[in-house]
C-alpha positions, 0 to 999 in steps of 0.5 A, spaced: 867 596 729 870 595 735 874 600 739 880 599 736 877 599 729 875 606 731 881 608 733 884 606 726 879 609 722 880 616 726 887 615 725 886 614 717 882 620 718 887 625 721 892 622 716 888 624 711 886 631 713 894 632 714 895 630 707 889 634 705 892 641 708 900 640 708 900 643 701 896 649 704 901 650 709 906 656 709 913 653 706 919 658 707 920 662 701 926 662 697 930 668 697 934 669 690 938 675 688 942 677 682 947 683 680 947 686 673 953 692 671 954 695 664 962 697 665 964 701 658 971 701 657 972 709 659 968 709 666 970 716 667 967 718 661 961 714 660 959 712 667 957 705 668 950 702 669 948 697 675 941 694 677 939 689 683 934 685 685 933 681 691 928 677 695 925 673 688 922 667 688 927 664 683 934 665 681 931 666 673 926 672 676 932 674 680 936 675 674 931 677 669 929 683 674 937 685 675 938 685 668 932 690 666 934 694 672 941 695 669 938 696 662 933 702 665 938 705 670 936 712 670 943 716 671 947 711 666 949 713 660 946 708 653 953 706 653 953 702 659 946 700 659 947 697 652 953 693 656 949 690 661 950 683 664 948 679 670 955 678 674 953 674 680 947 671 683 946 670 691 941 668 696 941 670 703 947 675 703 948 683 702 949 687 696 952 694 697 955 699 692 959 705 693 961 710 688 964 717 687 958 722 685 962 727 681 961 726 673 967 724 670 970 720 675 972 713 675 971 711 682 966 705 683 965 699 687 960 693 689 960 687 693 956 681 696 958 679 703 954 675 709 953 682 712 951 689 710 957 691 714 962 687 710 958 689 703 959 696 705 966 695 707 968 691 701 964 696 696 968 702 699 975 699 698 973 698 691 971 705 690 977 707 693 982 703 689 979 706 683 977 713 684 985 715 684 989 719 689 985 726 689 978 723 689 978 717 694 975 721 700 969 722 695 967 715 695 960 714 698 955 708 699 949 709 694 946 702 695 945 697 700 940 692 701 940 684 703 936 678 701 933 674 706 929 668 707 
């Protein structure tokens, strides 16, 4: 084989190696997230259930895990857990939940936004809007997390 034949063989070998190793190279991970809530007709009596899951490998997995987390929420009533449904899916965003921690109060809110700060602001605004005049100052952020790629 001449010099150009050797060079061509080396190029083919290099191309074959690249193709063989390519599947082993790290790929950007998918990051999918979901939120599930269960909201009974009288939140001040029965509370509500909430579940979220972030940084999943698929949207289906995110939905299943969020729904599971909602159905098994420790501080939620059975009425609320029974009503859990997936209400939102998202990728590469943040979620926040705000609530009035006192039992028997209706203040609650959640939001998904591009930043944690924006999600917290929106969740607090929803909580304040539903808390009632005497409980608006009681709203607190209870959960915040960001789904990342």
